[in-house]
DRENPA-3360 file (N, C-alpha, C; in nm, 2 decimals, always signed):
BEGIN
1 = MSRVRETV = +1.38/-2.04/-1.97/+1.34/-2.04/-1.83/+1.30/-2.18/-1.78 ~ +1.35/-2.22/-1.67/+1.33/-2.35/-1.62/+1.18/-2.36/-1.58 ~ +1.13/-2.49/-1.57/+0.99/-2.51/-1.53/+0.96/-2.45/-1.39 ~ +1.05/-2.46/-1.30/+1.03/-2.41/-1.16/+1.02/-2.26/-1.17 ~ +1.11/-2.19/-1.24/+1.11/-2.05/-1.25/+0.98/-2.00/-1.32 ~ +0.95/-2.07/-1.43/+0.83/-2.04/-1.50/+0.70/-2.05/-1.42 ~ +0.70/-2.15/-1.34/+0.58/-2.18/-1.25/+0.57/-2.07/-1.14 ~ +0.69/-2.04/-1.08/+0.69/-1.94/-0.97/+0.65/-1.81/-1.03;
9 = NGLLVEVF = +0.71/-1.77/-1.14/+0.67/-1.64/-1.21/+0.52/-1.64/-1.24 ~ +0.47/-1.74/-1.30/+0.32/-1.74/-1.33/+0.24/-1.73/-1.20 ~ +0.28/-1.80/-1.10/+0.20/-1.80/-0.97/+0.20/-1.66/-0.91 ~ +0.32/-1.60/-0.90/+0.33/-1.47/-0.85/+0.24/-1.37/-0.92 ~ +0.25/-1.37/-1.05/+0.17/-1.28/-1.13/+0.02/-1.30/-1.11 ~ -0.02/-1.43/-1.12/-0.16/-1.47/-1.10/-0.21/-1.43/-0.96 ~ -0.13/-1.46/-0.86/-0.17/-1.43/-0.72/-0.19/-1.28/-0.71 ~ -0.10/-1.20/-0.76/-0.11/-1.06/-0.75/-0.23/-1.01/-0.82;
17 = NHILFIEE = -0.26/-1.05/-0.94/-0.37/-1.01/-1.01/-0.51/-1.05/-0.95 ~ -0.51/-1.17/-0.90/-0.63/-1.22/-0.83/-0.66/-1.15/-0.70 ~ -0.56/-1.12/-0.62/-0.58/-1.04/-0.50/-0.64/-0.91/-0.53 ~ -0.58/-0.84/-0.63/-0.63/-0.70/-0.66/-0.78/-0.71/-0.71 ~ -0.81/-0.80/-0.80/-0.94/-0.82/-0.85/-1.04/-0.86/-0.75 ~ -1.01/-0.96/-0.67/-1.11/-1.01/-0.57/-1.13/-0.92/-0.46 ~ -1.02/-0.85/-0.42/-1.03/-0.75/-0.31/-1.12/-0.63/-0.36 ~ -1.11/-0.59/-0.48/-1.20/-0.48/-0.53/-1.34/-0.53/-0.54;
25 = QYMKHQGV = -1.37/-0.65/-0.59/-1.50/-0.71/-0.59/-1.56/-0.72/-0.45 ~ -1.48/-0.77/-0.36/-1.53/-0.79/-0.22/-1.57/-0.65/-0.16 ~ -1.49/-0.55/-0.18/-1.52/-0.42/-0.13/-1.65/-0.36/-0.20 ~ -1.66/-0.38/-0.33/-1.78/-0.33/-0.39/-1.91/-0.40/-0.34 ~ -1.89/-0.54/-0.33/-2.01/-0.62/-0.28/-2.05/-0.57/-0.14 ~ -1.95/-0.52/-0.06/-1.99/-0.47/+0.08/-2.03/-0.33/+0.07 ~ -2.05/-0.27/-0.05/-2.10/-0.14/-0.06/-2.00/-0.02/-0.06 ~ -1.87/-0.06/-0.07/-1.77/+0.04/-0.07/-1.76/+0.10/-0.21;
33 = TLSMTEVH = -1.77/+0.23/-0.23/-1.76/+0.29/-0.36/-1.63/+0.35/-0.40 ~ -1.53/+0.34/-0.30/-1.40/+0.40/-0.33/-1.32/+0.30/-0.41 ~ -1.22/+0.36/-0.49/-1.13/+0.28/-0.56/-1.03/+0.21/-0.46 ~ -0.96/+0.10/-0.51/-0.87/+0.04/-0.42/-0.75/+0.13/-0.38 ~ -0.72/+0.22/-0.47/-0.61/+0.31/-0.44/-0.66/+0.40/-0.32 ~ -0.78/+0.45/-0.33/-0.83/+0.53/-0.22/-0.84/+0.45/-0.09 ~ -0.88/+0.32/-0.09/-0.88/+0.24/+0.02/-0.74/+0.22/+0.08 ~ -0.65/+0.20/+0.00/-0.51/+0.19/+0.04/-0.45/+0.32/+0.10;
41 = ILENVEKS = -0.50/+0.43/+0.05/-0.46/+0.56/+0.11/-0.51/+0.57/+0.25 ~ -0.64/+0.53/+0.27/-0.69/+0.53/+0.41/-0.61/+0.44/+0.50 ~ -0.58/+0.32/+0.44/-0.50/+0.22/+0.52/-0.37/+0.28/+0.56 ~ -0.30/+0.36/+0.47/-0.17/+0.41/+0.50/-0.18/+0.53/+0.60 ~ -0.30/+0.61/+0.59/-0.32/+0.71/+0.70/-0.33/+0.64/+0.83 ~ -0.40/+0.53/+0.84/-0.41/+0.45/+0.96/-0.28/+0.40/+1.01 ~ -0.19/+0.36/+0.92/-0.06/+0.30/+0.96/+0.04/+0.41/+0.99 ~ +0.02/+0.53/+0.94/+0.12/+0.63/+0.96/+0.14/+0.67/+1.10;
49 = ETKTLGDV = +0.26/+0.69/+1.15/+0.29/+0.73/+1.28/+0.26/+0.88/+1.30 ~ +0.30/+0.96/+1.20/+0.29/+1.11/+1.21/+0.16/+1.16/+1.15 ~ +0.09/+1.08/+1.07/-0.03/+1.12/+1.00/-0.01/+1.25/+0.91 ~ +0.11/+1.27/+0.86/+0.14/+1.38/+0.77/+0.13/+1.33/+0.63 ~ +0.11/+1.43/+0.54/+0.10/+1.40/+0.39/+0.23/+1.33/+0.35 ~ +0.34/+1.38/+0.39/+0.47/+1.32/+0.35/+0.49/+1.18/+0.40 ~ +0.45/+1.15/+0.52/+0.47/+1.02/+0.57/+0.37/+0.92/+0.50 ~ +0.25/+0.96/+0.48/+0.15/+0.88/+0.41/+0.20/+0.86/+0.26;
57 = ARLQMVTP = +0.25/+0.96/+0.20/+0.30/+0.95/+0.06/+0.41/+0.84/+0.06 ~ +0.50/+0.84/+0.16/+0.61/+0.75/+0.16/+0.55/+0.61/+0.17 ~ +0.46/+0.59/+0.26/+0.39/+0.45/+0.27/+0.32/+0.41/+0.15 ~ +0.26/+0.51/+0.08/+0.18/+0.48/-0.04/+0.28/+0.46/-0.16 ~ +0.40/+0.50/-0.15/+0.51/+0.50/-0.25/+0.47/+0.59/-0.37 ~ +0.42/+0.71/-0.34/+0.40/+0.81/-0.44/+0.45/+0.95/-0.39 ~ +0.46/+1.05/-0.48/+0.50/+1.18/-0.43/+0.40/+1.25/-0.35 ~ +0.44/+1.34/-0.26/+0.34/+1.41/-0.18/+0.24/+1.49/-0.27;
65 = GTLSVAVN = +0.29/+1.54/-0.39/+0.20/+1.61/-0.48/+0.09/+1.51/-0.53 ~ +0.13/+1.39/-0.57/+0.03/+1.30/-0.62/-0.07/+1.26/-0.51 ~ -0.02/+1.24/-0.39/-0.11/+1.20/-0.28/-0.20/+1.32/-0.24 ~ -0.15/+1.44/-0.25/-0.23/+1.55/-0.21/-0.36/+1.56/-0.30 ~ -0.35/+1.53/-0.42/-0.47/+1.53/-0.51/-0.57/+1.43/-0.46 ~ -0.53/+1.31/-0.43/-0.62/+1.20/-0.39/-0.67/+1.23/-0.25 ~ -0.59/+1.29/-0.16/-0.64/+1.32/-0.02/-0.75/+1.43/-0.03 ~ -0.73/+1.53/-0.12/-0.83/+1.63/-0.13/-0.96/+1.57/-0.18;
73 = SLVRKGYI = -0.96/+1.48/-0.26/-1.08/+1.41/-0.31/-1.14/+1.33/-0.19 ~ -1.06/+1.26/-0.11/-1.11/+1.19/+0.00/-1.17/+1.28/+0.11 ~ -1.11/+1.41/+0.12/-1.17/+1.51/+0.21/-1.30/+1.55/+0.16 ~ -1.32/+1.58/+0.03/-1.45/+1.62/-0.02/-1.55/+1.51/-0.01 ~ -1.51/+1.38/-0.01/-1.60/+1.27/+0.00/-1.63/+1.23/+0.15 ~ -1.56/+1.30/+0.24/-1.59/+1.28/+0.38/-1.51/+1.17/+0.45 ~ -1.41/+1.12/+0.39/-1.33/+1.01/+0.45/-1.21/+1.05/+0.53 ~ -1.15/+1.17/+0.49/-1.03/+1.22/+0.56/-1.06/+1.36/+0.61;
81 = IKCKDLQD = -1.01/+1.39/+0.73/-1.02/+1.53/+0.78/-0.88/+1.58/+0.80 ~ -0.86/+1.70/+0.75/-0.73/+1.77/+0.76/-0.74/+1.86/+0.88 ~ -0.64/+1.85/+0.97/-0.63/+1.93/+1.09/-0.49/+1.98/+1.11 ~ -0.48/+2.11/+1.15/-0.35/+2.17/+1.18/-0.30/+2.11/+1.31 ~ -0.17/+2.09/+1.32/-0.11/+2.04/+1.44/-0.12/+2.14/+1.55 ~ -0.14/+2.10/+1.67/-0.16/+2.19/+1.78/-0.03/+2.26/+1.82 ~ +0.08/+2.19/+1.81/+0.21/+2.26/+1.84/+0.27/+2.34/+1.73 ~ +0.26/+2.29/+1.61/+0.31/+2.36/+1.49/+0.20/+2.37/+1.39;
89 = KRVVRLLL = +0.15/+2.49/+1.38/+0.04/+2.52/+1.29/+0.07/+2.50/+1.14 ~ +0.20/+2.49/+1.11/+0.24/+2.47/+0.97/+0.21/+2.33/+0.92 ~ +0.21/+2.24/+1.02/+0.19/+2.09/+0.99/+0.05/+2.06/+0.99 ~ +0.01/+1.98/+0.88/-0.13/+1.94/+0.87/-0.13/+1.79/+0.89 ~ -0.22/+1.74/+0.98/-0.24/+1.60/+1.01/-0.36/+1.55/+0.93 ~ -0.35/+1.42/+0.89/-0.47/+1.36/+0.83/-0.53/+1.27/+0.93 ~ -0.66/+1.29/+0.95/-0.74/+1.20/+1.04/-0.85/+1.13/+0.96 ~ -0.88/+1.01/+1.01/-0.98/+0.93/+0.94/-1.12/+0.96/+1.00;
97 = SGKANEVL = -1.22/+0.97/+0.92/-1.36/+0.99/+0.97/-1.42/+0.85/+1.00 ~ -1.54/+0.86/+1.06/-1.61/+0.73/+1.09/-1.64/+0.65/+0.96 ~ -1.67/+0.72/+0.85/-1.69/+0.65/+0.72/-1.56/+0.58/+0.68 ~ -1.45/+0.64/+0.70/-1.32/+0.58/+0.66/-1.29/+0.45/+0.75 ~ -1.32/+0.46/+0.88/-1.30/+0.35/+0.97/-1.39/+0.23/+0.93 ~ -1.51/+0.26/+0.88/-1.60/+0.15/+0.84/-1.54/+0.08/+0.71 ~ -1.49/+0.16/+0.62/-1.43/+0.11/+0.50/-1.31/+0.02/+0.54 ~ -1.23/+0.07/+0.63/-1.11/-0.01/+0.68/-1.15/-0.13/+0.75;
105 = RIHHQFHE = -1.26/-0.13/+0.83/-1.31/-0.25/+0.89/-1.34/-0.36/+0.79 ~ -1.41/-0.32/+0.68/-1.44/-0.41/+0.57/-1.31/-0.46/+0.50 ~ -1.22/-0.37/+0.48/-1.09/-0.41/+0.41/-1.01/-0.51/+0.50 ~ -1.01/-0.48/+0.63/-0.93/-0.57/+0.72/-1.00/-0.71/+0.72 ~ -1.13/-0.71/+0.72/-1.21/-0.83/+0.71/-1.17/-0.92/+0.59 ~ -1.16/-0.85/+0.48/-1.12/-0.92/+0.35/-0.98/-0.99/+0.38 ~ -0.89/-0.91/+0.43/-0.75/-0.96/+0.45/-0.75/-1.08/+0.55 ~ -0.83/-1.07/+0.65/-0.84/-1.18/+0.75/-0.89/-1.30/+0.69;
113 = EMVDSCIA = -1.00/-1.29/+0.61/-1.05/-1.41/+0.54/-0.95/-1.47/+0.44 ~ -0.88/-1.38/+0.37/-0.78/-1.43/+0.27/-0.67/-1.51/+0.34 ~ -0.61/-1.45/+0.45/-0.51/-1.51/+0.53/-0.55/-1.64/+0.59 ~ -0.67/-1.64/+0.65/-0.73/-1.76/+0.71/-0.74/-1.87/+0.61 ~ -0.78/-1.84/+0.49/-0.79/-1.94/+0.38/-0.65/-1.99/+0.34 ~ -0.55/-1.91/+0.34/-0.42/-1.95/+0.30/-0.35/-2.05/+0.40 ~ -0.38/-2.02/+0.53/-0.31/-2.10/+0.63/-0.40/-2.21/+0.70 ~ -0.52/-2.22/+0.65/-0.62/-2.31/+0.72/-0.57/-2.45/+0.74;
121 = DLDLEKEE = -0.51/-2.52/+0.64/-0.47/-2.66/+0.65/-0.32/-2.68/+0.66 ~ -0.24/-2.57/+0.70/-0.10/-2.59/+0.70/-0.05/-2.63/+0.84 ~ +0.04/-2.73/+0.84/+0.10/-2.76/+0.97/+0.21/-2.66/+1.00 ~ +0.27/-2.67/+1.12/+0.36/-2.57/+1.17/+0.48/-2.56/+1.07 ~ +0.53/-2.67/+1.02/+0.65/-2.67/+0.94/+0.62/-2.60/+0.80 ~ +0.50/-2.63/+0.75/+0.47/-2.56/+0.62/+0.44/-2.42/+0.64 ~ +0.38/-2.38/+0.76/+0.36/-2.24/+0.79/+0.50/-2.16/+0.79 ~ +0.60/-2.23/+0.85/+0.73/-2.16/+0.85/+0.79/-2.15/+0.71;
129 = VMIESLEK = +0.78/-2.25/+0.63/+0.83/-2.24/+0.49/+0.76/-2.13/+0.42 ~ +0.63/-2.13/+0.43/+0.55/-2.02/+0.37/+0.60/-1.88/+0.41 ~ +0.61/-1.86/+0.54/+0.66/-1.73/+0.59/+0.80/-1.70/+0.54 ~ +0.89/-1.80/+0.54/+1.02/-1.77/+0.49/+1.02/-1.74/+0.34 ~ +0.94/-1.80/+0.26/+0.93/-1.78/+0.12/+0.87/-1.64/+0.09 ~ +0.77/-1.60/+0.17/+0.71/-1.47/+0.15/+0.80/-1.36/+0.20 ~ +0.88/-1.38/+0.30/+0.98/-1.29/+0.35/+1.09/-1.27/+0.24 ~ +1.13/-1.37/+0.17/+1.23/-1.36/+0.07/+1.17/-1.28/-0.05;
137 = ILNYFRSE = +1.05/-1.30/-0.08/+0.99/-1.22/-0.19/+0.98/-1.07/-0.15 ~ +0.94/-1.05/-0.03/+0.93/-0.91/+0.02/+1.06/-0.84/+0.03 ~ +1.17/-0.92/+0.07/+1.30/-0.86/+0.08/+1.35/-0.82/-0.06 ~ +1.32/-0.91/-0.16/+1.36/-0.87/-0.30/+1.29/-0.74/-0.34 ~ +1.16/-0.73/-0.32/+1.09/-0.61/-0.36/+1.15/-0.48/-0.28 ~ +1.17/-0.50/-0.15/+1.23/-0.39/-0.07/+1.37/-0.35/-0.13 ~ +1.45/-0.44/-0.16/+1.58/-0.41/-0.21/+1.57/-0.34/-0.35 ~ +1.48/-0.38/-0.43/+1.46/-0.32/-0.56/+1.40/-0.18/-0.54;
145 = LEKNEKPK = +1.32/-0.16/-0.45/+1.26/-0.03/-0.42/+1.37/+0.07/-0.37 ~ +1.46/+0.01/-0.28/+1.57/+0.09/-0.23/+1.66/+0.14/-0.34 ~ +1.69/+0.05/-0.44/+1.78/+0.08/-0.55/+1.72/+0.19/-0.63 ~ +1.59/+0.19/-0.65/+1.52/+0.29/-0.73/+1.50/+0.42/-0.66 ~ +1.50/+0.42/-0.53/+1.49/+0.54/-0.45/+1.61/+0.62/-0.44 ~ +1.73/+0.56/-0.46/+1.86/+0.63/-0.45/+1.87/+0.73/-0.57 ~ +1.92/+0.85/-0.54/+1.93/+0.94/-0.65/+2.02/+0.89/-0.76 ~ +1.98/+0.91/-0.89/+2.05/+0.87/-1.00/+2.14/+0.98/-1.05;
153 = RRTSGKAK = +2.26/+0.96/-1.08/+2.35/+1.06/-1.13/+2.33/+1.08/-1.28 ~ +2.32/+1.20/-1.32/+2.31/+1.23/-1.46/+2.45/+1.24/-1.52 ~ +2.47/+1.20/-1.64/+2.60/+1.20/-1.70/+2.63/+1.34/-1.76 ~ +2.52/+1.43/-1.77/+2.54/+1.56/-1.83/+2.61/+1.66/-1.73 ~ +2.63/+1.61/-1.61/+2.70/+1.70/-1.51/+2.61/+1.79/-1.44 ~ +2.47/+1.78/-1.46/+2.38/+1.87/-1.38/+2.38/+1.83/-1.24 ~ +2.37/+1.93/-1.15/+2.37/+1.91/-1.01/+2.26/+1.83/-0.95 ~ +2.14/+1.86/-1.00/+2.02/+1.79/-0.95/+2.01/+1.65/-0.98;
161 = SKTQDSV = +1.97/+1.57/-0.89/+1.95/+1.42/-0.92/+1.80/+1.40/-0.93 ~ +1.77/+1.29/-1.00/+1.63/+1.26/-1.02/+1.60/+1.12/-0.96 ~ +1.48/+1.11/-0.89/+1.44/+0.98/-0.83/+1.32/+0.94/-0.90 ~ +1.29/+0.81/-0.89/+1.17/+0.75/-0.95/+1.05/+0.79/-0.86 ~ +0.95/+0.85/-0.92/+0.83/+0.89/-0.84/+0.71/+0.80/-0.86 ~ +0.71/+0.72/-0.97/+0.59/+0.64/-0.99/+0.61/+0.50/-0.95 ~ +0.50/+0.43/-0.92/+0.51/+0.29/-0.88/+0.47/+0.21/-1.00;
% end
């Protein structure tokens, strides 16, 4: 592996690990007792257009069954409220409680501080290079995710296809 490739690989791995660790420590220091997975579920409920379990599971990149277990725990803890849709009683919407909104305020604050720190001393040209580089990385991960989401054909001739469910 070339020096540049080795350096980029090391930096990506280290940045990823540091963000996860520091984000968790920041949240704990602010009094948040939820796991980072739970915080990111709340964030995905907030981002979801439909607020359904299926849509949030897609955003979280887990199966609806896996998400359902975590959502039920967040309901018991008072962070998520399940409500039946007014038009279609079969549809359950996920709503955030005031407690959840406070956690998300703290979480957003962490991200704002992190981004401010990253771009603080960059001139416009370096900002553009940084954005282009991060977009390339994101596009790589999106294309890998797409490849893994496509049904895989079994060679045994069985009709059902299997998709990757875990992250």
